[in-house]
C-alpha positions as CSV (number, residue, x, y, z in Angstrom):
1,E,68.1,124.9,106.7
2,F,69.9,122.1,108.6
3,M,73.3,123.3,107.2
4,Q,72.6,126.9,108.3
5,S,71.9,125.8,111.9
6,R,75.1,123.8,112.2
7,E,78.1,125.7,113.5
8,D,81.5,125.4,112.0
9,P,83.6,123.6,114.7
10,A,86.5,125.9,114.0
11,S,84.6,129.1,114.0
12,G,85.4,130.4,117.5
13,P,88.0,133.1,117.9
14,A,90.4,130.8,119.7
15,D,90.1,128.2,117.0
16,L,90.7,130.8,114.2
17,A,93.7,132.2,116.1
18,A,95.2,128.8,116.4
19,L,94.7,128.1,112.7
20,S,96.3,131.5,111.9
21,Q,99.2,130.7,114.1
22,D,99.7,127.3,112.5
23,A,99.5,128.8,109.0
24,R,102.2,131.4,110.0
25,R,104.4,128.6,111.4
26,L,104.0,126.5,108.3
27,R,104.9,129.5,106.1
28,D,108.0,130.2,108.2
29,C,109.0,126.5,108.0
30,L,108.5,126.5,104.2
31,D,110.7,129.6,104.0
32,E,113.5,127.6,105.7
33,L,113.6,125.0,102.9
34,E,116.0,125.5,100.0
35,E,114.3,127.2,97.0
36,G,114.3,124.2,94.6
37,P,112.8,121.7,96.9
38,R,110.3,124.2,98.3
39,K,109.1,125.1,94.8
40,I,108.7,121.4,94.0
41,L,106.8,120.7,97.2
42,L,104.5,123.6,96.5
43,Q,103.8,122.4,93.0
44,V,102.9,118.9,94.3
45,Y,100.8,119.9,97.4
46,Y,99.4,123.3,96.5
47,N,99.0,123.0,92.8
48,G,98.1,119.3,92.7
49,M,100.8,118.4,90.1
50,T,102.1,114.8,89.9
51,Y,105.7,114.0,90.5
52,N,106.0,113.2,86.8
53,E,104.6,116.6,85.9
54,V,106.9,118.4,88.2
55,A,109.9,116.4,87.0
56,G,109.1,117.6,83.5
57,L,108.5,121.1,84.6
58,V,111.8,121.5,86.4
59,G,113.8,119.2,84.1
60,A,114.9,116.9,87.0
61,P,114.8,113.1,87.2
62,L,111.7,111.6,88.8
63,A,113.8,110.1,91.6
64,T,115.2,113.5,92.4
65,V,111.8,115.1,92.6
66,K,110.5,112.3,94.9
67,S,113.6,112.6,97.1
68,W,113.2,116.4,97.4
69,V,109.6,116.1,98.4
70,R,110.3,113.4,101.0
71,R,113.2,115.4,102.5
72,S,111.1,118.6,102.5
73,L,108.2,116.9,104.3
74,I,110.6,115.5,106.9
75,S,112.1,119.0,107.4
76,L,108.6,120.5,107.7
77,Q,107.6,117.9,110.2
78,E,110.6,118.6,112.3
79,C,110.2,122.3,112.0
80,M,106.5,122.2,113.0
81,G,107.3,120.0,116.0
């Protein structure tokens, strides 16, 4: 009963619109990344794969995977402002 009476702090229309806008912006920024680094970033952050797992999946050295993820995150941060 306690949980049912609590409101979600992000449940208002303005909050949901802001979340939707941020999601669109993130998707647009992801689209600006090169295909290889974008796929690696998505494997790590959306699919929960480790750097080692991704390196094996794409056949790239671990250091390359780490570098691509780092550069991709920097690019996303710059793009998102």
